[in-house]
C-alpha positions as CSV (number, residue, x, y, z in Angstrom):
1,M,155.1,-102.5,58.6
2,V,153.9,-106.1,58.4
3,G,151.9,-107.8,55.7
4,V,150.5,-111.3,55.7
5,D,149.9,-113.4,52.7
6,G,148.0,-116.4,54.1
7,D,147.5,-118.1,50.7
8,H,151.3,-118.5,50.3
9,R,152.2,-118.7,54.0
10,R,154.3,-115.6,53.9
11,V,154.8,-112.7,56.1
12,A,156.5,-109.5,54.9
13,I,158.2,-107.2,57.4
14,Y,159.6,-103.8,56.5
15,S,162.0,-101.7,58.6
16,D,163.6,-98.3,58.0
17,D,166.2,-99.2,60.6
18,N,169.1,-101.7,60.7
19,A,167.0,-104.7,61.7
20,S,168.7,-108.1,62.0
21,P,166.9,-111.1,60.6
22,M,168.9,-113.3,62.9
23,V,167.0,-112.2,65.9
24,V,164.0,-114.3,65.0
25,V,166.1,-117.5,64.8
26,P,165.9,-118.5,68.5
27,L,162.2,-117.9,68.7
28,V,161.5,-119.9,65.5
29,Q,163.8,-122.8,66.4
30,H,162.2,-123.0,69.9
31,F,158.8,-123.2,68.3
32,Q,159.9,-125.8,65.8
33,R,161.5,-128.0,68.5
34,R,158.3,-128.0,70.5
35,F,155.5,-128.0,67.8
36,R,156.9,-128.6,64.3
37,P,160.2,-130.7,64.6
38,T,160.1,-131.8,60.9
39,V,159.3,-128.4,59.3
40,R,161.8,-126.1,57.7
41,F,161.4,-122.3,58.1
42,S,163.0,-120.0,55.6
43,L,163.6,-116.3,55.7
44,S,165.0,-114.1,53.0
45,W,165.7,-110.4,53.0
46,A,166.9,-107.5,50.9
47,A,168.9,-104.6,52.2
48,G,169.7,-101.4,50.6
49,S,170.2,-97.7,50.9
50,I,168.5,-94.6,49.4
51,R,171.8,-93.7,47.8
52,P,173.7,-97.0,47.5
53,G,177.4,-97.2,47.0
54,P,179.6,-100.1,46.4
55,G,178.9,-102.9,48.8
56,E,175.8,-101.3,50.3
57,L,173.2,-103.4,48.7
58,G,172.7,-107.0,49.9
59,G,170.4,-109.4,51.5
60,G,170.5,-113.1,52.3
61,V,168.6,-116.1,53.4
62,I,168.3,-118.1,56.7
63,V,166.9,-121.7,56.8
64,V,166.0,-123.0,60.2
65,T,165.1,-126.5,61.3
66,A,164.6,-127.8,64.8
67,N,168.2,-128.8,65.0
68,A,170.1,-126.6,62.5
69,V,170.4,-123.1,61.1
70,R,172.0,-122.2,57.8
71,H,172.7,-118.5,57.0
72,L,174.0,-117.2,53.7
73,D,174.3,-113.5,52.9
74,V,174.6,-112.1,49.4
75,W,178.3,-111.2,49.6
76,T,179.4,-114.6,50.9
77,W,177.4,-116.2,48.1
78,V,179.0,-113.9,45.5
79,E,182.5,-114.8,46.8
80,E,181.6,-118.6,46.7
81,L,180.4,-118.2,43.1
82,R,183.5,-116.2,42.1
83,R,185.8,-119.0,43.5
84,E,183.7,-121.7,41.8
85,L,183.8,-119.9,38.5
86,A,187.6,-119.2,38.8
87,I,188.2,-122.9,39.3
88,A,185.9,-124.0,36.5
89,T,187.3,-121.6,34.0
90,N,190.9,-121.5,35.3
91,V,190.7,-117.7,35.7
92,E,191.8,-115.7,38.7
93,A,189.0,-114.8,41.1
């Protein structure tokens, strides 16, 4: 299913399967290099399960420019925050 919100320049895509958001990166980056070299594209997603267990919920974000891609998933972000908090509070992560 695809929904378009033209007012906010957003497209929503829904999948019942294990779709990978990373598959759009080459297409988007090619478009940016050719037509929009100074524009950033961002993509965020949520992932889940009907009956989620530990570690089965997640999501992430991808930011794409003509020359760079940055990807951060929820679990990497959680681990980074745990380490930062451990250092700031002198508590074991």
